N, C-alpha and C positions, 0 to 999 in steps of 0.2 A: 136445921139454922150455923149447928155445929160441923153438918160433914162442910157444906157448904162454907167455913170458916173456918174448917182445914184446910179447906182445897185451895181457897183466896191466900190464907199464908202460904204452902207449899208451892202457889205460883209463885209466892213474893219472893221467896230463899231463895229459887229456881234463878230468876230475871238477875236476880242479886251475885250471884254467884258463877252466871256467863258473864254481866260487867265486868265483875269482877276481872277473871280470866280472862274478858277481852283487853283490857286493861292491862291487863301483866304483859299481854302477848303482845299487842301495842307498846308498848316499856320498854320492853326487851328485845322487842323490833327495831324501835331506834334506837333503842342507845348499841345495838349488835349496829346496826348503821352510821350509826357517829362512830364509831370507834374504830371502825373499818376507811383508813385515809385514802385510800380509792370513791368511794361516798361521794357522786359528785353531785351532794349539799355543802358541802368542805368547801367548792371552787367555785359557784353559780349563786350557794346562801348565803352562807356566811363573809369570804370574802368579801363581797358586793354592801353588805348591812357596814360588817367593818371602815371601809372605808370609807363606806357613806355618812356612820353615826366620830369617829376620830380620828382623830389629822395623825401624819407618818410615823410621829415618835412615839405617841401612843399607842397607837396603832402598834406596834411596836411590841413597845415594854410588853402591852396584853398578851401575844403570843408566846411571849420567852414563860408566863409566869401561866398562859395555862395548858403550856405543856411543862413547864416547874412542878406542876397537880396534882401528878396521878393520873388525875384523868380526862389524860387528850385522848384521839384518836390513834393509831398506831399500825404499820404495814399489815396487812395478812397474804400477801401476796409472795412467792415463792420467787425466786433471783435465777432465771432460764441461768443453763452450765455454758453458755458462749459469753457472757458480764464475770466469767471470774477473768483474772487477771492478779501479777505477781510483783509485791512490788519491795528491796531487800532481798528480796527472796522468802517473801512470806505470802502464799496464796489470800485471797482478797475475795469476794463471793460474787462484787460487785465493782464498780468503777466507777461510782457517783460519791461524791463529796459534800461535805456544807461550809461552805469558808467561812474563813477570820469575820465578825463584825455583828453576825445575831447574838448568840450568845454572851456579848460581852463578859460575862463577869463568875462563866460558867454556874448556872443555875438551873441546867435543864439538859444535863447532861445525856443520862438517858432514855426521858421525852425525844430528841433527836436523835436515838442510839433505835429505839423502838418505831422509827416513818422508812428506817430504810437505808441511811447515810451507812456506808461500809468510812466513813470520814467522818469525824466530828471535830473541828475546832477551832477553842473558846478562844474569847478578846479581841482584840487586844488587851493584855491589862500590864499596868505600869508595878511600879516598883513602893510610889507612894498614892492615898485617893488622889483624884482629882475630878475637876465639876466637866473640864472638854466645854469646850467652845458654848459661847450663847447663846439661845433659845429665841428663834428657830432656829435647827439648824440641819433638820430632813423633810424634801419634798421630794414629795412627788410627779413628773412626768410621763403622767394616766396615757397621757395618748402616742407615746412612744414605748409606756411598760415598761419605762424606764427612772430613775432614781438618784439625787445630786444630794449628797448628805459631804456637811463640816463637824461631824462631831466632837473632832479633836480632842481623841483617848480617852471620855468615860470612864470612871471607873475608881471599884470598890479598893481598889489595892491587892497589893500583894497577898499580908494576911488575911484577906475573907477568901478570896480566891484558894490562897491555899487549903485554909481548912475543907472549904467546897468540896473538891476532890478529896482532901484527907473519908471526907463523909461519905462521900463520891465509892472509894474503891473499898472500904471497909464493908458497903454493899456490895459489891460487885468486884470481887479482889480479880484483879491480873491473872491474866494466862495467857501461854502461847500458842496453845492453838484456838483464842480469840482470832477471828477477821474483822471487830472495829477495830479502829487505828483511833487514840484520843491525843491529839496536838492541843496545843496549846499558843496562842501569839504572843509576843512578848515585845513590848510596844517602852516610848519613850516618855521620863513628866515632860511637862513643857516647859519645868525650871530648868531643868538637865540643859546643859553645856553643849550647842550644836553639835560637838566630833563628840563627847566623849562617850565610850563604850559601857563606864559602870555600869547600866540600869540594865545592860541587856546585859552582861555578864549575872550580877547577882539574881538576878530567870533566870539565866543555868543551871544555875547551884542550888536557887529555892526549887525545879518546879521540875530540873535533869529526872531525880528521880523517879516522881510520882506520872506520868508522863510517858508517849510512846517520843510525842518528835515533837523540840521546840525549831520552834516559826522565827526567825529574825525578820524583823515588820522593818524596813528603809523604804520604803515607799508613802504608804501616806502623803497625800498634797496637805492635812490639815493641821500636822505639825510643824512650827516654821524652824528650819536649818534641817529638817528628818534628810530627804532626799536628796539629802548632802553630800548622805556617807554614802553614797551609789555609785561615788566617783572610785575611783579605783586605789591608791594609795588608801583614804580610807576605809571603803572596804575592804582591802586584805587585810588591816591591822584586824577590825573589826572580827574579819570572821577567824584569821587563825586563835582570835583571843578568844573565841568564843567555841573553837570547836579543840583548845587547849584546855578550855575551862570542863567541858565536856569531857574531857578525857580524865581526867582528875577524879568527879563524883566514883564511887566506889562502882564496882563492877554489881551486876543484878543475878540471881538467878535464871535461870534462862527453861529452867517448869513455870518459872510466872511470868518472862518477857520474854514477845517476842524477840528482842534484842537483849546482848548485853547493858547494852548503856545506849540512852536515848538515838533517835535522831537528828538529822540538824539540816534545816532545813531554808534557805533567803528568801523571800519572797519580795518581787519588784512591778514596778511602775513600765506601761506601757506606754510611757511619753520619752520614751528612746530614742537614739540614735544607734544606726546601726555599728557605731564605734565607740560609745558605753555600751551597749548590747554584749563585743568582742572584748570590751576593758571585764567588765561582770563578769564576763562566762574565765579569765586568768581568772580573777579570786577568786572565784569558785574555786578550782584546778589546784592553785598553789598554795588553799586555804584544809584544803580537806572535803569540805563542806561535801555535805549529803546526795542533796537535793533541789529544785529551785521551784518558786511555783514562778508563774506565769500567768496572770497579772493582777495589780493593785485597781483602781479607779484614777480613771483620769481628768489631767484638765484641759483636755480636750472637747470640744462641741462640735460632733460633727456636721457638715450639712445637712443631714437626713431628720432631726431633732427639732419638735415642731413644738410643744412646748414650752408656752410660757415662762415658765418654769426655769431652760436652758439659761438663762440669763444670773440662777444664783452662784453661787460664788460656794466651788468643794468639788469631789470630786462625784462622778457621773460613770455610771452603773447601768446594767439593764445592755439592753439588743444592740445599744449605736458604740457600743465600745467591745461589740465582738471581732471585728475584722484587723482594731486595734490590738487586738489580745493576740489573735492568732498570727501574724506578721511574727510581733515578736517575740514569741514561744518559736517559729517557724528561723530567725536568725539566732534563734539562740543556743537552738536545740544541732543547728547544722557546726558548733562551734565547739561542742561540749560530748564526752564522750560519751558510748551507750552505755558506762557503767552507771552515769550519773543522772536520774529520771528528774522529769518536768511532769510538775503539776497545770496542768494548765482554767485555768478562773478569767469569767469576764464576758459576759452577755451569752451568758448556758441558758437557751428555753427549752430548744427541744432536742430532737434523738437526732436531729440533723448536723446540730450548732455543735453537738459534742463530737459527734466525728470527724469534725473541721478539724477539734484540735487533735484530735486522734492521729490523725491523716497529716500532721504539725507536728505532730512527734511526744504530743503530752501521754504520762502513762496514766493518770485517772483525770477527773476531770470533778470542779467544786461548783455550786450551786449560791446565791443568794436573791440576787434582783425577783426571777424566776419566780424560787420560792415565797419569798413576799407578798407579787400576789396572785399564784395562785396555789399555796398553801398548801395545808399536808400530805395531798394527793401527789405533789408533782414527782417527789424523788420514781416513786412507783410507776409513775405514769411513764419518765424518762426511762428508768429501765428498760422499761415492758417497751420503749420504743424505738428502741436500740438496737432489741432482742429481733425486733421485727426486721427492722432493718442489715443488722447483724446476719437473718436467716434469707436474702430476699438476697447476699452479695453470696448466700455461702462461703463465710467465715465467719471469725470470733473476734471481741475485743480484743484475744490478745497476741492473732495473729496480725490482727492491723494494728496495732502500735508495736510489735515486731516487724514488720517489713518495711512499717516510718518509718520509724527508729534506724534500721542498718541502709540505709536507702538515704537520710539527709544527716547524722549523725560523723563526725569523721572515725575512719579506721585504721586500724592500724596497719602497722605496716606487712607486709607476708615476709615467712619467713626469709627466703630465698631478699627478699628487698631488708629486712634484716641486718641478714649478712651483710650486704653492702653498703651498710649507713653505718658500725661497729668496724668494716677496713677500713672506710673512708678515714671515721673518727682514731680510729690508730693509726694509721699514716699522718695525719694529720697533728697528733700528743705527739709520732717520732720523730716528727720532725721537726721540729716547735722545741724540743729537747733536747736533741740532738746541735740546734743550731743554740740554742742556749748554752750547752754544753762546752765546746768551742767557746763563745764570747768568754763564761766564766775561764776557762784554762786561759786564753788572751790576755785577762785580763789581773790574770794571780802575777800570769812569768813577764808583765810587766811592772809589777810590782815586785817583784825578785831581785829586779836589772836596776830599776830604778833605788832598791835599799842596801843593792852590792856596790854600785858605780864608781871606781875607786876615787881615791881625796890627788891633790898635784904633790908632788916633789918639787925638793929642786934640779934633779939629771933629769928631770919632763921639763920639756915644751913650756918654756910660759904662754900663757894661756892669755886673753882681753879678759881684764876685772867683768863680771857678772854686774848685772844691773841692779842697781841698788833698792830692798828690800825691806820692805816694815815687817817688824814684829810680829803679826801676825801672820804677812807671809812665812815667812820666815817657822811660825809655828806646823805651817801644812806641812802635811805629810800628803800623798798619793793613796788616795785611797782604793778598797778595794769592790771591784764594781760587782762581787758576786752577792753579796745579800741584796739587791735592790735587782741584779735579772734575776734568783730565785723569790722571788714576789711576782713577780714577772713570769717568769713559770706558772709557779702555783695559780693563778691567776686564768691563767691561758688555759692550763685541767681545769679550771672551774667552769669556765666557760662552754670550754669545750663536750662538755658534761651534762651541763645545761641544754646545748641544745642537740643534746645522741635523746637526751629525757625527752625531750621535743617535742624528735620526730617522732619515737618512737609510742609517744602517747601520756607518758608516765607522768602521770601524778601521783601525792599524797596518795594511802590506800586509808580511807577511813576505817571507823570502828567501830570492831563487831558488837 
């Protein structure tokens, strides 16, 4: 009996140990499976369930909180060498970033970088906290894999986001060797005057020392009057003031930061005419802005959109936006020098979509809606598919971008053309100065002759009396044309210099 009891106890202990071990192994396997962003459960399990039980905005907030929790999936893959790209002289391991609008208040920066994005853009952030537009304000267009939102910049405000950024940097100190780019998208409060630049300048002063890139958002369709700032006059004024404010910031250590001062990028809409895009290009060149993001959401409803939610007001994102964004980007690329990079955004769901943007001249691309539908594994899948596509073409992302920019961007004149341009400008300038000089000399001689004209005397032949003049006319003296001519010459010289700069593709140098 004792032996039988002992055997039973031994068998029970063994079964318990096996059960515990099995649970431990299973739990570990499931945990590892969950933590790997490439796992199919995220795309085919978690995301469909989440969409079925949560509306679009609730699902959005839940995703941000999950990524901010510290217990979220991460990218376990390795970026293929063919994905490497250079931006403003700094090497990135891949060209896939996250657009603004997902992490509006900077809650999940670390979790997002761990998914493999090379660029994470938080915001839009407004100076004062604001609720945004009334709910419901986000709508899924499931048949189109698209989204319409009219959020209207809901933001916790500068103070809260500034505190979060400082906390993030305290645990993730910036280094010049980092291959991650942290950007912040700056927006305007709804209560601010439509043409006011103050909100943007305040954002530059507060966040410029803490991020790699400052994005000026003048293209959201959900803030009244904001898109009006894309007009050339207002945009030139805004961007010039922003660049001046950025340049006034203290220089940062290049051992800690990629660049001495944050780069400035402007984000534009896809709903622009060719002329409007040309005006934006001129504003970018004259202000010295470092880059452009093309594009934000569209207010158009392309004919291929099927969902009944297409009638909702707001900005449309996802696959229906793809063609509009690529067209706008290609048009802008033909009008900006190669030194100004463009980041592509809008309807990028696949490797093919990303390559379309690169072929149109985009240095990087950004995801948003495809990430919302596909979940945490999307960045890795898109990167791996891009690498496969590049391999089949025996090329790399950097080469593809370089070739596209070389074909599309305006080319600087060749040395022999530069010599011709300078010679012509010099000849025009000399002719203008010679002509002005002769006119000045003749004008001065006429003045002297008038002043030295002899008075009538008795011995001279009498002359008829001059017509009666008013006292004002008698006091008037011959004017010297020299000052007016000098002003004309100076203006001509300035115009000629401006023409020469335009012909040579010279624009203000961006801050380092």
